[in-house]
Structure formats: C-alpha cells, structure tokens
N, C-alpha and C positions, 0 to 999 in steps of 0.2 A: 436485362437479365438480373434477377435479384441477387443480392449479396448474401452468400452462405458462409457458414463457418469453415467449410472446406476451401472456399476461395480465399478467405482471409489467411488461413493457415498456409496455403500454397504461396501466396504473395510474400508472407513473412519469411518462409523457408527459402524462397528464391533470393531474398535480400540478405538474410542473416545466417542462413545455413544452420549448422549444428549449435550455434550460440544460444538459440531459443530452445527451451526444453519444457517438459511437463505439460504438454498439450492435453487438455481434457475438456469435457463439456458438461459440467454439473448443471442440471436443470436447463440444458440447452444453451448455456452461456459459454462461449469459447474462453478458456482460461489458459494462460501460459506464463512462463518464467524466463527472465533474461538476467545476465550478470549485471550487477549494480552499475558498473562502469558504462553499460550500454543503454541505460534507461532513457536518456535524452535522444539518442539516435533512433531508438524504437519509437518513442513518442512522436518525434518529428516525422518519421516515415509514415506512421499511422495517420498523422494530420495532413501531410502534403500529398500523399498518393491519391491520384485522381479517381481510382477505383474504390479505395477504402474510405476516405473522407471521415475519419474519426476526429471531429472538430469540436466536440463538446465533452468537457471533463465533468463527469457526474460526481465523482468523489475520489478523495485520496484518504486512505486510512492506514493504520499500522496494526500489526499483531506481534505479540511477544511469544516466542517458542523457547522457553528456558532450557529444554533438553536437546536442542539442536546446536551443538558446538560450532561456533563460527558463522552460524546462520540464525542467530537468536531473534533478530528483528526483521519483519517483512514489511515492505511498503507496498500497498495494494492500490492500483489505479483502476477506476471504472470509467470507461470511455463509451461514448454514444455517437453513432452515425445517425444523424437526424433525418437524412434524406431517405435512407433505406430502413430506418428504425431498427438498427442492430446494435447490441451492446456487447462489450468484451471486458474481460478482467485481465490485468497484466500485473505480475508480481516481480519484485526484486528483493533479495535477501542481503542482509549485512550483519556483521558481527557486533556484539554489544560493546566491545572494547573500542571499536572505531566505527561508530554508526553513521558514516558519511555517505550521503546520496545526493546527486546533483539536483538542484531545484528545477521545477518545471514552470516557474513564474514567467519566464521569457516567452513561453508558448501559450500558456493559459493564465489569464489574470486571476481567475478563481483559485488557482493553486496557492496563492499567497496565504489566505486564511486557513485552507485545509492543511498546508504544510506546517503552519504555526501550531495548529491544534495537535497534529501528529508529533511535533517536537515537544509540545507541552506535556502530553500524556505518556509518550513512550521514549522520548529523548533522541529521536532521529535528527541528526544534524544535516540540514539541507544546504549543501555547499552552494554559495552564490545567492542565497535568499536575501532580498533587500532589507528585511526587518525581522529576523528570526528571534523572537522573544515570546515569552508566555502570553497566551491569549485568554485563558479562562482561569488559570490558577495564579496565585500570588507569586511575585518574583522571588520572594524569600524561600520558596520551597527548594529543598536540595535533593529532591527525588522526583521520579516520574510515576504517577499513581497507577497507570495501567500495566506496568511491568509486574509480572507474577513473582515478586521477590519477597512478599510478606504473607504471613498466615491470614486466612480469610477472617478469622475472629479470634479474640483472646480466649484461650482454652481455660483460663483460671476464673472467668466470670461466673458467679453462682446464679445470676439471673438468666443465664443461657443454658441451664441444666436441661438435658433432654427430657427428664421426667416432667418438667413444667409444660412441655409441649406434647405430652402423650407418646413420647418415643421411648 
C-alpha cells in the first residue's frame, strides 16, 4: 500500500495528538507544525516508524517572521522517505529572545552543517550541537544577516534615485 499524506497525518496524530497543528498540503507536500520542545521526538518517530521511514534529511532552514511575537524564528525540516518517494515539511517556531531548538545531529549527520548555516544566518541556537559556530560568515559578525531587522537599502543614496531607473 503506498504511503499517502493522509496515512502520515493519521500516524502522527495517533502518536502526538493535539500537539501537532497546522496540517496543510501546499503543492501536495504534507506540512505541519509542532512545539519546539517536541522537535526531536517527532523527528525520531518519523525516522523509526516502520511505516513512515523518513530517514533522509533533505534540508534544514530557517525563516524570520518579525511580526509574530514569540514565534519570530521558524526552523523548517524537509524529510524524504526514499522507499516510497514521499517528502514532508515539518516546522517549529521559537522566540527571537530565546531561540533555542534541540539539535538533530544525533539522528542525521547532515544536520551538522545545515544547523550551523541556520545559526549563522538567523541566530537559531541548536542546543547540544557539537560545533555550533559560523560556517559562511566571519566570526566577528555581531548580527545575523537573514533577519529582517535592517532596511533593504540606504534611502539617502543618490545613485539609487528612482528617476535613474525610469520609475
């Protein structure tokens, strides 16, 4: 029997109940959300369950939502079941003042670099990570460049005048 989004949702709901929310299927990819304290439990269940078998971590990334108080940073996991060729997206949210999320490096070796990149650009602190330091930016940077905390461009620059671009 092929693995469907409905089957995955049912198995997750049986295990975690109301803790998992926001189930949707943009472009056919099952997407859901869990509390940040549950990220490892959900990832382990998705990995270990003999029916689900999500044993390939495709990507970990982050998103900054500056207008969502207490949920400013999202950590997004993309997982792949290579046997049934099914992909899912799993999200956890955290506040910007305490951006702590448990590391997935114990389950997926590839999480090491992906979490370092997410830390580097968004400032998510992956608790328990073996070597959480900047990976692409210089260590001296005192900010995280993908946070939406800065204007897109300097409004006083005369070489950026709209009239120069036919606007």
